[in-house]
C-alpha distance (Angstrom), angle and dihedral (degrees) to the residues before:
residue distance angle dihedral
M1 . . .
E2 3.80 . .
D3 3.81 91.5 .
R4 3.79 91.1 49.7
L5 3.81 91.9 49.8
K6 3.81 90.3 48.7
Q7 3.81 89.9 54.3
M8 3.80 94.1 47.1
L9 3.81 98.6 42.7
R10 3.84 94.7 36.7
V11 3.81 95.3 -142.7
E12 3.79 139.0 103.1
I13 3.80 110.2 -86.2
L14 3.79 115.9 -147.4
K15 3.79 99.5 -179.1
V16 3.80 140.8 -8.0
E17 3.81 125.6 -153.6
E18 3.79 129.3 -177.8
E19 3.79 122.0 -152.8
E20 3.80 133.4 162.1
G21 3.80 97.6 -19.9
K22 3.80 96.8 -42.6
I23 3.77 135.2 96.1
I24 3.80 121.5 -137.5
V25 3.79 112.8 -156.1
Y26 3.80 120.2 -165.1
V27 3.80 116.1 -155.0
P28 3.83 133.4 166.7
K29 3.82 110.1 -75.2
E30 3.80 92.9 -117.1
Q31 3.81 90.8 56.1
V32 3.82 100.1 50.7
K33 3.81 92.4 94.7
I34 3.82 91.0 52.6
A35 3.82 92.5 46.7
V36 3.79 93.1 51.7
G37 3.79 93.8 45.1
S38 3.77 130.0 -156.0
G39 3.80 107.4 -33.3
G40 3.80 89.6 -9.9
S41 3.80 92.4 -63.4
A42 3.82 96.9 140.8
V43 3.80 93.6 50.0
K44 3.81 93.1 44.6
A45 3.81 91.5 51.7
A46 3.82 91.5 48.9
E47 3.82 90.3 48.3
L48 3.80 90.4 54.2
V49 3.81 92.4 49.9
L50 3.82 95.8 45.1
G51 3.79 97.2 35.3
K52 3.80 93.5 -133.3
K53 3.80 136.3 97.8
I54 3.80 112.5 -99.8
E55 3.79 126.0 -152.0
V56 3.81 119.6 -168.5
R57 3.80 119.2 -152.3
G58 3.79 130.3 -179.0
M59 3.79 123.5 -129.6
């Protein structure tokens, strides 16, 4: 799943956690904006593909 997220969000992924039907993705702080995408478009697309809510956090 981490490889798939990396392809969809187009950023370096430091860590991935799953909890209660959602995925928490940790990326470098300077890449959070890229991972989320314009208006959240990247995250929304990844959520549709994976069927789970995705939360992006910077480290």
